[in-house]
N, C-alpha and C positions, 0 to 999 in steps of 0.2 A: 806112674813113677818110672824113672830110668834105672838101668842096671848099675850095680856098683862097679867101680873101676877094677880092672884086673890087678892082681898083685904085682909088685915091683919085679918079682922074679919072672913072672909070665911076660911082662912087657919087655924085659931085657932080652928075652929069647925070641921076641916076635919082630918081624920086619927087619932083619939084619942082612938080608940078601941084597947084593948090589949087582947092577947090570953090566955085563961085558958085551952083550949083543942084544939086539932088539927082540922084544917078545911078540907073541901073537895072541890077540884076545878073541875068544870064541864064546859061544853060549854057555859053556861049562864054567866060565869065569864070571858069570853074572848071577845075581841072586835068584833063587827059585822059591816056589811056594813053601811057606813055613819059616823062611829066613826073616830075621829082624836086623835092622840097620840103625845104629846110633850115629846121627849126623849133627855136628856142631856148626854154629853159624857165627862168623865174624862179620858183624854188620857195619863196622866202621874201620876197615883196613886203611892204613896210612903209609905203609912202607913197602908194599909188595907190587910186583909187576908179573906179567905172564911169562917173562923170560924169553930165552932164545928158541929158535927152531933148528931142525936138523938132527943128526945122530949124536949119540954120546953126550947128551945134555945132563946138567945137574941143576935141579931146581930146589931151593931151600925155602920151605914154608914152615919150618919147625917152630917159628915164633908166632903163629897165628893165635888170636884170642878166641875164647868161647863166650859169646854174649848170650846165646840161646842154644839149648840142646833139644833135639827132636828125635823121635823114634819112628822109623818107617817100617811097616810090616807088610810083607809080601804074602798075599793070601789068594785063595781060589775065588772066582767071581760069584759063585752060586750063593744066593740069598743076600747079597750085599745091595745097598741102595743104588738104583739105576742100572743094575746088571742087565736087565732085559733090553736096554737101549744099546748095549754093546755086545751083541751075540758072538762076535768073533774073538773077544777077549779071552785069554786063558790065564791071566794073572792080574792082580790088583794091588796097588800100593795104598794101604790104609794106615791110619795113625791110631793113637789110643781112642777108646770109645767116646771120649768127650769131643773129639774132632768132628768136622762136618764136611769132609771132602774125601773122595775116592777117585784115584787115577787108574783108569783101565788100560791094560797093556796087552800086547801080543808078543810073546817070546818064542822064536823058532830057530831053525838052523841057519837062517839067513840074516837074522838081526833081532833087535829089540825095538818095538814100535809102540807108539801111543795111539789109543783109539779115542780117548776123550776123558772128560771129568764129570762126576756127579757131585753136586754140592748143595747144601741147604742155604737158602736165603731166608732168614728168620725160620719159619716152619715149612717153607715151600722147597721141595726138592727140584732142582734144575739139572738137566743133563746137557752137556755141551760136547757134541761130537766133533772132533777134529783129528785128522790123520797126520801123523808125523813120524819120522824116523829118528831114534835116539842114537843108535850105533848099528853098523852092519857087521856080519860075521863072515869069514874071519877078517880081523882088522890088523894091519901092520902099517908102518910108515908109508905114506903114499896112497892109502885107501881113501877114496872120496865118495860122496854121494850128494845128490841135489834133489829137491822135491818142491812141489807146490800144493797148496790146499786152499779151497774156497768153501765157505759154509756159513750157516746162521749161528751166531753166538747166543742169541736170545731175543726176547721181545716182551712187550707188555701192552695191556688194554688201556686206551685213552678215550674210549667212547663216552665216558661220563662227562668229559669236558666238551659239551656240545658246541661251544663257541669255535672249536677247532674244525668240526666237521670231519673228524677222523675216527676210524675204527681202532687202529692199533699202530704201534711202532715196532721196528725190529732193527737189529744191528747185524750186519754181515761182515765177514773178514776174508780178505785174500792175502795169502802169505807165500813167501819163497824162502827156502832154506838151503844153504850150502855148507857142507862139512868136509874137513880135510884133516887126516891124521898126519901132522906135519913134523913130528919129532918123537924121539925115544931117548930114554936115559933113566936116571935115578931121581926120584922125588922124595924129599925129606918132609915129614910131617911130625906132629907131636907123638904119633904112634910108632914112628920108625922110618927106615929108608927102604924104598921099594923100586923094583924095576917097573917101568911104566911106559905107556904111549900117551902122547898129548893129542887131544882132539880140539880143533878150532871150529866153532859153529857160528855162522853169520846168518841172521834172519831179518827179513823186512816184512812188515805187514801194513795193510790199510784197512781200517774199520770204517764202514759206511753206515749211516743211519737213514732208515727209510720210513715213510709214512704211508698208510693205506687209507684211501678216501672212502668214507661211508657211502657216498653217493654212487661212485663208479666201481668200487672194489679194486681200483688200480693202485699199484705201488709206485712211488716216486721218491726222489731224494728229499729228505726232510727240509721244510721251508724255514726261512728266517723267522716267519711269524710263529711257527710252532716252537722254535728254539727260544724265542723271547717269552712266550706265554708259559712254557714249562719251566723256564729259568726263574720266573716269578714264584713258582711253587717249590723252588729249591732242587729242580731236576736239571743238572747241567747236560747239555747236548751240543754236539757239533755235527756238521755234515760229514766231515772226514777226520779221522785221527790216524796219524802216521807214527810208526814205532820201528826202531832198529835195535836189535840186541846182538851182542857179541859175547860168546861164552867159550871159555877154555876148560876142558875136563882132562883129568889124568886117570887113565884106566890101568889096572894091573892084572896079571894072571896069577897073583898070589892066592892061594887057596882060601885065605881068611878075608880077602877084600870083597870081591863080588859086587862092588859099587864104586863109583868114582872116588878116588882117594882125596882129590881136591876138585872143586868146581868154582870158577870165578866168572862173575859178570863184570865186563870192563867196557871202557869207552874207546873211541877211535884214537884218542891221544895216548892210550895206554893206562889211564887212571882206572884203578880197580874199585868197583862199587861195593861188592859183597864177596865173601868167600865162604863156601860150605866145605866141610872136611870130615872125613870118616874118623870118628873118635875111637872106636873100639872094633875089634874083629867082628865081622858079621856072625850072628849066632842064630840057632834055631830057637823057637819060641817056648822052650820048656820051662823057662824061668818066669813066665808071665804070671803064674799063680802067686809066686812070692811077691812080685811087684804089686799086684792088685790088692794084696792083703795089707799093704803098708800105708796106703793113702786112699782117701775117698774125697770126692768133690761133688757138690750138689747145691742147687739144681743146675743143670746144664742142658740147654742154654739158660742164662740168667737174665732176669729183667730188672731186679732191684738189688739183690744181694747174692753173694756166693759164699758157701762155707767149705773150708778145706780142713780135713782132719787127718792126722798122721798117728802112727803108733809111737813115734818118738816124743820124748819130753825135753829133748835137747835143742829145740828150735829157738832161734834168736830173732831173725827178721824174715820178711817175705817181700820180694820185689815183683811188681807187675810191669810188664813191658808190652808195648804195642808191636805191630808186625814189622816196624822199621828197626826195632831194638831199643827204642827210646823208653826210659823208665817213666811210667805215669803215676805210680804209687809205690811207696815203701812204708811198711808198717811193722810194728813190733809183734812178734809171734811168741807170746809169753807162756803158752801151754802147748798142748798137742792139737788145739782146735782154734780156728779163727774165722770170723764172719766179716766179709768185706763188702762195703757198698759199691755198686757199679752204676748208680744212677747218674754219675758225672762222666761216665765213659760212653763213647760213641759205640754204635753197633759194630760188631766185628769180632775177630779172633785176637786173643791176648795170651801171652806167655807168663808164667810165674816161675821164680826161683826161690826156694826156701833155704836159708842159711842156718848153720848151727852156730854155737857160741864161739867157735874158732874161725868162723868166716868161710867154712866149706859149704858148697852146694850139696844138699842132701836129697832134694826132690826138685824136679822141674817138669813142667807139662804145659798144657794149653786149656783154655776154656773159651766159650762163646758168649758174647753179650748180644741179646736180641730182645728189644723192648717192644 
């Protein structure tokens, strides 16, 4: 369950500072172990652009929508799934216990870096190591960095399909990233107006699929025959997959931010695909007991049905959304408990929003379908 909104009085006092000069972002301005971040997602933005570059900018994102709300928790790696595969990590982004992904980070005096991700695929835990820089310290306008990474994303055994004569397949990735802090100014969000730096990140990647011969043990680019055969079993493969991402992030030195105020994924023509934004001040996890006591969800992952139970009897409807923000179910929530069939949903992660009789969102979270 998510935290309740701050009172109107608190919100009116938060985020009223405006920038007269550019700020500097250091490690002290970034979330630490024990912090929680509420991040809202506008999955279908239609009127926004990343705006201008240079000094003394004003970016107005105060009208962004909230389609999905997520809670990110910054925790110590010890004891978390996949931690042994990331021995250099000193911080992890985790979400509520019902989630199935952990992002391993390194935070030090020079920057914030990603080490990799551990995630469940059905009941199997997969770890994907990839090194990348999120932001360097200290950062001011004109700060840049570039990096490359190559590694194995994953693989699977295909030896049972003897017609292929193969032992296994794997996918590798090669990527390049360039970052530029290209502007400073004031950014407006539903939470207030903040002095900020804007970071532009441009990344290109090539994923390559390889096959290992049973006879020789040698690896080679996956053949068209293998692509055709596995395609017949519903396994889509390509020899190469190319991807380019453009991301704009707005960072602040405000004591309550500690996470990008706004993050946009956009196209070369300027069209914005998604917007993530900081909904409430970053807080320590002292309120988690209160949240955990107000809602329960089981089983998770779910194969046939999932039951959601709250302490409130003021529930009206529940909406189920897929990872793109598309609503896939909407049901009446006539009591404090509801059981929902998931047999018609594909495997994956889904979000839910519970609305009260006045149309306000009272609970929002995630669950996993794994059949």
